[in-house]
N, C-alpha and C positions, 0 to 999 in steps of 0.2 A: 537666788542669783538675779541681777537686775540687767536687761539688755540697754542698748544705747538709744531706743527710740523715744525715750522721754527726754526730749532736748533741754526742757527747763531745769533738769538736774545738772546739767553741764555748762552752765553760763560762765564763760571765759572772757577776759578782757584782752583787747589788741595789746601786743607787746612791741615796744620800741626801744630796745636796748642793744648794746654791743654784743653781750652774752645772751641772746635771746632764749636760748634753750634752758638756761638756769631759771629764768621767770617761768617759763612754761612749767617747768617740773615743780617749781615754787607753788604755783597755782593749784596744780593736781594735788600737792601735798596738803594744801589748805582746805581743799574739797574733803580730803580724808579725815582732817581735823574737825570739821564741821559736821561729818556724818553724812554728807552728800555722796560720798563714795565710802563703799563697805567691801570686806572681803568677799570675792566671787564676782563682784560687778564688772562688766566690759566696758572700757572706755569707748567713746565714739571712734570712727575710724580716723585715720591719719589724714585723710582729705577733709573731713567735717572739723576736726581740730585745728587743722592748717588756716581754714576758712575763719573760725572763731577768733583765732589768735592773730591773724593778719599776717601769718609767716608762711615761708615755704614748707613744703612736706619734709624736706631733708632735716629742716630745723626741728620740727615736731619729733620726727623720728629719733634725732640725737637726744632730745629731751626724755623721749620714752625709754631709750636704751639705757639712759643713766639711771632711770628710775628701776629698771630691771636690775642693773649692776648693784643697786642699792638693797634690792631684795623685797622692793614694794610691788613691783609688776612682774607678770609673767606673760609670754606670748605663746598661742595655741594656735595650731594650723587647723586648715580645713574650712567648709563654708561657715562653720559657726565659731570659728576663731577670731584671734584679734589680741589686743592687750587687755588683760584681766588685773584685778586687783588680787594679790596672793593672800590666801589663807594665812591664819596667825603661825608663825614660824619664827626662829631663832637664827637661822643661818646668816642673816646680815651682821647680827651682834658677833656671832661666833668668828665670822670671817674678819671682821674689823679687830677683835681681840688678837687673833692669829697674826695678823699683819703688824700690829703694834709690838707684838713679842719679837717677831722676826727682825724689825727694825731697832729693837733695843729698847723701845720706850718702854715697855713692860718689863721690868727686871726679874730674874727668877726669884728674888727674895721678897719682891713685891707680891708676886703670884703666891708664894707660899703663905706669905702672912694673909692675903685675902682669903685664900682657900681655909685658913683656920677659922678666921673672924665668920665668914659667911657659913661654913659648915657647922659650927656650933649652934648658930641661930636656926638654921634649917633643921637641925637635929630637934630643937625645942619645939618648934612649930609641928614636925612630923609627930612627935610624941603625942601633941595635942589632937591632930587632925588625920593621921594616916588610918585607912581601912583596912580591915582584915586582909583584903585583897592586896593592897599596898604591901602589907607584911609579909603575906605569903610569896609575893613576887621577890622581895628582898632575900628571903631565906633561900629561894630557888637560885638566886645570883651568888650566895654563898656556898651553895652546894656545887654549882657549877664552876667556880674558882677553885675549889678543892680537886674537881675531877680533873681540871686543866692542870693542875700543879702535879698531880699523880701521873698524868700522861707526859708530863714533860714540856708542856705547851706553854713556854714562858710568854710569848707575845700575846698569846689569847688570854692567859691569865691576867695581864696587867690590862687589857680591854675590858674583861669582867670585872675587875676590881674598880676600874674608873666608871662602869657604868653603874655601880652601887651607889655612888653619890648622886648620880643623875636620877636614879629611882628614888632616892630619899629627897631630892629636890621636889619630884613630883608628888611625893606622900605630904609634903609640907603644905600643898594647895595654894601655892602663891605664884603666880604667872611670872612675875618679875624675878622672883628667885629661880624659878625653873629655867628661864633664858640665861641668867647671871651664872647659874651652877653649870649649864651646858657649855657655856663659853669658857668658864675657868677650867672646866674638866678637859675641854679640847685643847688648850694651851698646856695643861700639866701633861697630857698624853705626849705633846711634842717635846717637853722638857725631859720626860722620862726616857727618850731616845738617846739622851746623852748622859743620864745618870744612873746609878746603881739603885735598883728597887729595893725596898725593906723586904725582910723575910715574910712569906706569905703565911707561914704558920703563926707568927705574931698578929698579923693582919686578921687572919680567921679568927683567932682568939677573942680579939677585940670587937669584930662584927657580931659574933655570937652573942658576946655579953651584951652589946647593944641592942641587939635583937630582944633579947629577954627583957630589958628594960623597956623597951618600946611596946612590947606586947603587954606589960604590966602597967603602961602608962606612967612610970616612973620618971617625971621629967628632970629632976635634978640628976638621977643617977645616969639617965642616958646622955645628958648634956656634959657631966663629968667624964664619961667613957670616951665620947667624941674629941673633947677638949684634951684629954691625956692622949688620944691617938695621934691627932693632928698635930700636937706640940711635938710629940716624939718624931714625927715624921718630917717637921719642920727642921728639928735639930739634924737629923739625918742627912736631909738634902743640903743644908747650908754648910755641913762640913766637908762637901765634896769639892774637888779641885776646880771643875767646870764653873760653879758660882764664885769661888773666890778669884779666877781668873777675869770673870765677867765684872765683877766688883772693881777690881784693879784697873780695867781697861778704860 
């Protein structure tokens, strides 16, 4: 973690625009792009930034808050507190997808189709790259889903089933896909609140076959299993009234 004492790392230009806080945020983003700022780094104080930018502290504070809302910065309290660059995370992307879904920009049918496309390729990579620990975690997930079903915990079962895809995404060892899967799964969870889920028995049968193929490193069989599962899921969801009404709206 870097402190703000090295002032040469934070060379900002004075700002003279009507929406000055946006220019401040842009310059800080550029510091990230250049590698001058890294996750865990603390920015200079508001006073120092205001002096460098030639702006009021209120304007600088507005810029920092906008970066916080974007998921780039976080604020910590105390003597060693301040504005810090957040560690790698996917909350900002998840929040953006969620908002687009609520606004109707992301249609249910778009989401379901994307889940099928991404899920198949994630499965292919997971078959190549998953560790034994990854596969063990996936098996524990399947066992937890079956236990939730037996206990009659429907909501918990859905959460566990969605988590399976997030775990598979991590097994693929691709950070972009991990973030994308997390965002898609989060929106799918919201969609399932108004749709009828599929039979857990069928889902578990498919998951067990998939795990068998993953452990055998049988890429084509694993991909075929995921393709069949997600295609059936797509048909099941698209046949429901909620999505038909959203299409007609």
